N, C-alpha and C positions, 0 to 999 in steps of 0.2 A: 829713735826709729825714723827712717826717712819716709816722708809722706808729701803729697801734693793735692791741691784741690782741683778736681776735674771740671766741675760746673756747679751751679746752684739750680735747684728745681723747687717747684711748689709740691709739697707732699703731705699726706695725712700722717702727722707725727704721732707715734704711739705714746710718747711721753706727755705731750700737751693735749692730745685728743682733739686736734684741730689741724687744718691745713695751713702751712706757712712755709717760709723759705728754708730749705734743707741743703746742706753742703754735701756733695758727693765727693768722697776723698779716695785716693789710692795710696796704699802704704805697703811696705814690705813686712810680711808676717812669716811665721814658721808653723809648720804642721808636720805631724808624724804620719808618714805614709809607708805602709809595709815595714821594711826593716830600716828605714832611715828618716832623718829629720831634714826637711827641705824648706828653703825660702821661696816665697812666691808673692805675687802682687795681689793684695786683697782689696776689694772695693767695700767701703763702709759708708753709711749715711751718718751725718753729724747734725745734731740739734743744737744750735747756738744758744737757745733760750735756757736749756737745761744742762748744757755742756756735757752731753752724753752721746755716745755712738750706738748705732743699731744696724742690723743687717736684715733686710726683707728676705722672705723665703726664696724668691727667685734668684736674688743676688747671692744668697748663701750657696745655692746649687752651682752658680757660676764660679764662686770662690773655690768650692771643692774641686771643680774641674780644673781650675788654674793650678791648684796644689798638686793634683794628680799629674798634670802636664809637666809641672816643674820636676816631679819625680821621674817621669819618663825621660825628660831631657837629661837629667843627671845620670840616667842609666843608658843613654844613647838610643832610646826608643822613640818611635814616631809619636808626636802629640796628637790630640784629637783633631786639631785643625789641619795637621799635615795629612791625616787619614782622609779627611773631607776633601782636601786638595787633590789627593790621588784619584779618588773616584770622580771628582769634578773634571779631571783631565779628560775622562772618557764619557762624561755625561751620564754617569750611573747613579741610580738610587742606592740607598743602603742595602736593600734586599738584593738588587742586581749585582752589586759588588760582592756580596756574600756568595751568591749563586755562581758567579764567574770563578770564584776561588774554590768552589765546592764545599763551602762551609754552611753551617746552619743559617737559616734566613735572617735571624736577628743578631748574628754575631757582630757585624760591622756597626749596627746601631748601638750595641752595648759598648763597643770600644770608643765610639764618638761621644758617649754620654757619661759613662762611669767606670767601666772595667778597664784594667790595664793589661794589655796583651803580653804574652810571653815572647821570648826572643825568636822562637821558631816562626810564629805567626807574623811577627814584626819583619823578619827577613823576607818572607814571601810577599808581603805588601810592598816592601822596598823594591823587590824585583819587578813588580808591576809598575812601580813609579819610574824606575830607571831603564827598563827594557820593555817597551810597548810590544815588541815581537813576542815576548813571553806572555803578555796580556792576551794577545791574539790566540796564542796556543792554548791558553787556559779557557778562553771563550769557546773555542772549537771543541775542546775536551768535554765541556759541560753544556753543549748546545741544547740538549734535551730539556734544560731548565728554563729555556726562553721560548716565547712565541716566535714564529718564523720572521715576522716583520720586525720585531724588536731585535732579534738576533742580527739581522742585516743592518739595522741602524747602528747598533753598537760596533759591529765589524767595520763599518764605514768610518765611525768616529775614531777607532783605534788606528786605522790606516792613515787617517789625517794626522794623528799625533806622531806616527812614525815618520811622516814626511817633514812635519814642522820641527820635531825634535832633532832630526838629522841636521837641519840648518842651524839650530841653536848650538848643538854640540860642536859643529864646525867653527862657529864664532867664538865659543869658549876656548877652543884650542888655539885660535888666532890670538886671543887675549893672552893666553899663557905663553905663546911664542914671543909676543911683544915684550914680555917681562922676564925673558930668560936671563938677561944680564943683571936683573935685580933679585936674584935668588938667595941673596945674603942680606940679613937685616942691616940697615944703614940709615943715615940721615936722609937719604933720598926717598925711602919707602916708610919713613917714620918708625923704624925699628920693628916693623911687622911685615911678614911675607904676605903676598897677595892672597886675599880671602874672597873668592868669587861669590860664595854663598852670602857673605856679609854685604858685599857690594850690591848684589841683587836685592837684598832686603832693604838697604838704605835707599836705593833708587825707587823701590816700590813704596817706601814710606813717604818720600817727598811727592811722588805721583798721587798718592792717596790723599794727602793732607793739604796740598797746595793746588788751587784751581789755576787754570790757564798757565800751566807749566810748559815751557819750551826748552829746546835742546841747550842753548847757550846758558840760560839761567840754571838749568839742572847741573851743568858742569861747575858753576860757581858754588852752588849749594853743596856739592860733594866736597869741594876744597874747604869750604868753611866748616863743614862737619868734621873733616879729618884734622884741620888745623886747630879748631877749638878743643877737640878731644886730645890732641897731642899736647896742647898748652896745659891742659888739666891733668892728664894721666901719663904723659911721657912717651906715648906711642900713638901711631895713627889708628883709626878705626878700621880701615879697609885694606891698607897696604898699597893703595894706589900711588903712583908716581906722577907728579904734575910738572908740566912745562910752562914756561913763560911765553905766552902767545899774545897777539894784539888784543884779543878780547878777554885777557886775564889768564888765570891759572886753568889749565885744561889737562885732564888725565891722559896718559898714554893709552892708545887704543880706544879713544872716546867714542868713535863711531860703532865699534863692535859692542860696547857696553849696552847700547840701545837694543840689542837682540836678546838680552837676558829676559827670562820668562816673566818677571814681575811687572813688566810694562809692555805697552804696545805703542807704536809711533804712528800718528795720523798726520798725513801731509795736508797742509792748508795752503791754498793758492791765493796769492794777492796779485796786484797788478803785474809786477815784473819780477816777483821772487816767490820762493816756497819757504814756509815755516814748518817746523817739525814739532808738533804738539805731543807731549808725553802724557799718556793716559794709563791709569792702573789697569793691570790685566788679571790681578788676583788679590785676594784679601791678605794683608800682611799680618803675620803672626808675631806679635810683640814679644812673645817669650824668646824669640831669637836674639833679643837685645838685653844687655845688662841694664840696671837702673841708671848707671852713669852714661851709657850710650843713649838711652831714651832722653835723658835730661839734656844732652847736647843737641840731639835731633829736634827736640821740642823748641829749644832756644833758637836754633838756626831757622827753623820753619816759621816760628812766630815772628821773628824780626824781619825776615826777608819776604814773607808771603805776599805783600802788596807791592814789592819792588817790580818795576818793569825791567826788561832785559838790559836796556841801556843804563838804568840806575844802578843795578847790581854790578855791572861791568865797571862803571865809573867809581863805585865804592871800592871795588877790589883794586883798582889802579892806585889807590892811595894807601894800600897796605905796604909795610916794609918789605914783605915777601916779594912784592912785585917791583917796587922801586929799586931794590938792591940786587935784582937779577936782570939779565939781558934776554933779548928775544931768542927763543929756542933753548935757553938754558934750563936745566932741571932746577926746580925750586926746592931747596933743602928745608926740611921740616923745622930745623932749629930756628928759622926766621919766624915761625908761628908763635914763638914765645913772646913776640912783640905784636901779636894780633891786637887790633883795637877792640876795646870793650864796646858791645852793642849799646847804643844809647839814643 
């Protein structure tokens, strides 16, 4: 069974009846949820003195939620975190989201903590996520459930989302347009078609776990994640296509990628130039990744986290994928098989 150590903490061990160093581990487990058996990431505590594992009550509840979310994912349903994200788009409490939808006051709270929604309720929540105009329609329909001031605040919030989402959708379409000629699996896209949802999650992952992340460094991290995953699994992680440019491998439509919702870009002004700092805009749901994907992302983030932009650019310049391609040439993924080991 695959597992990894997340950290060590000082904890009151139930086996030793004293506080000492405990390892917090993550491993893949199986659980029976409704009509199926699902794999999920379980967090366990490990006592090295007694060579025994245990799960505190709070962690057990979190593990159960992970198992339910794994089931939801397998059935194409929104996870608890995705439901939180939807109401977070509009700044709603659990009760407010329920009221906006015309449901019972505690319905959303139950979905975020333990209950699994049916397909009908799931579809309605997805409509709120993808169509803010529908959210505005539902708010007006259930106006009597809100205080006047709060109704106006939520209405303003939804209108802001309508404006922002319109810009994001435009950028996503521009990304898709840039990849029209790569609509067949090949060595150029790593035998995977463009997956914008996965790209958004990967960018969000790096923004969340690497401090002082800037535009150029992010582009190198994307390439290393895709290249390392290709080397191990035979396909890219995202379907991005990379060009050989002076600062290393850069994905096609790299500017448009920065408009994806997982991140926000902050301009920082120095003496005579502008830097673009990449900041997380939302909590990343790790259930969007497979164990193999997380392993690659962890390895890339851990190795390059302290590299400055010039250092990671110089490092990439020494890869066979860069040395054996010319400026403006597409970098074939097959060259990633000769990716240097991180050391």
